C-alpha positions as CSV (number, residue, x, y, z in Angstrom):
1,M,-40.5,6.5,-30.7
2,Q,-43.2,6.4,-28.2
3,A,-40.8,5.8,-25.3
4,A,-40.6,8.8,-22.9
5,P,-37.3,10.8,-23.1
6,E,-36.7,10.0,-19.4
7,R,-33.5,8.4,-18.0
8,G,-32.4,7.2,-21.5
9,R,-35.6,5.2,-22.2
10,A,-36.0,6.8,-25.7
11,N,-32.4,6.1,-26.4
12,D,-32.8,2.5,-25.4
13,A,-35.8,2.2,-27.5
14,V,-34.0,3.5,-30.5
15,E,-31.1,1.0,-30.0
16,A,-33.6,-1.9,-29.6
17,L,-35.5,-0.9,-32.7
18,L,-32.4,-0.7,-34.8
19,A,-31.0,-3.9,-33.4
20,G,-34.2,-5.8,-34.3
21,V,-34.5,-4.2,-37.9
22,L,-30.7,-4.9,-38.5
23,S,-30.6,-8.4,-36.9
24,L,-27.8,-7.2,-34.5
25,P,-27.3,-7.8,-30.8
26,K,-28.4,-4.7,-28.9
27,A,-24.8,-4.4,-27.8
28,S,-23.8,-3.7,-31.4
29,V,-26.0,-0.7,-31.5
30,E,-25.1,2.6,-29.5
31,V,-26.4,6.1,-29.6
32,V,-23.2,8.1,-29.5
33,A,-24.7,11.6,-29.8
34,G,-27.9,13.3,-29.4
35,H,-28.8,11.6,-26.1
36,T,-31.0,14.5,-25.2
37,T,-32.4,15.5,-28.5
38,Q,-34.6,13.9,-31.2
39,D,-31.7,13.8,-33.7
40,K,-29.5,10.8,-32.8
41,I,-26.0,9.6,-34.1
42,V,-25.8,5.9,-33.7
43,A,-22.8,3.7,-34.0
44,L,-23.3,0.2,-35.4
45,T,-20.9,-2.7,-35.3
46,G,-21.1,-6.0,-36.9
47,I,-22.7,-4.9,-40.2
48,E,-21.4,-3.1,-43.4
49,L,-22.8,0.3,-44.2
50,A,-24.6,-1.0,-47.5
51,A,-26.2,-3.9,-45.8
52,A,-27.6,-1.5,-43.0
53,E,-28.9,0.9,-45.7
54,T,-30.6,-1.8,-47.6
55,L,-32.3,-3.2,-44.3
56,L,-33.3,0.2,-43.2
57,A,-34.8,1.1,-46.7
58,A,-36.7,-2.1,-46.8
59,E,-38.1,-1.4,-43.3
60,V,-39.2,2.1,-44.2
61,A,-40.8,0.9,-47.4
62,S,-42.7,-1.9,-45.5
63,R,-44.5,0.7,-43.3
64,P,-47.8,2.5,-44.3
């Protein structure tokens, strides 16, 4: 993430990125732990775990 870790901007950027990759509304993605650290735990609603894993793996594979 390139967003500054100020006033939750980095967390907002993580949520927006994941929402975009997973084709979910931003309200379905929430950082639930790690608000002030680089390691995050994120809750997702509206998607099965297997589907999320597939989409995330495809996104990672498509990056140089």
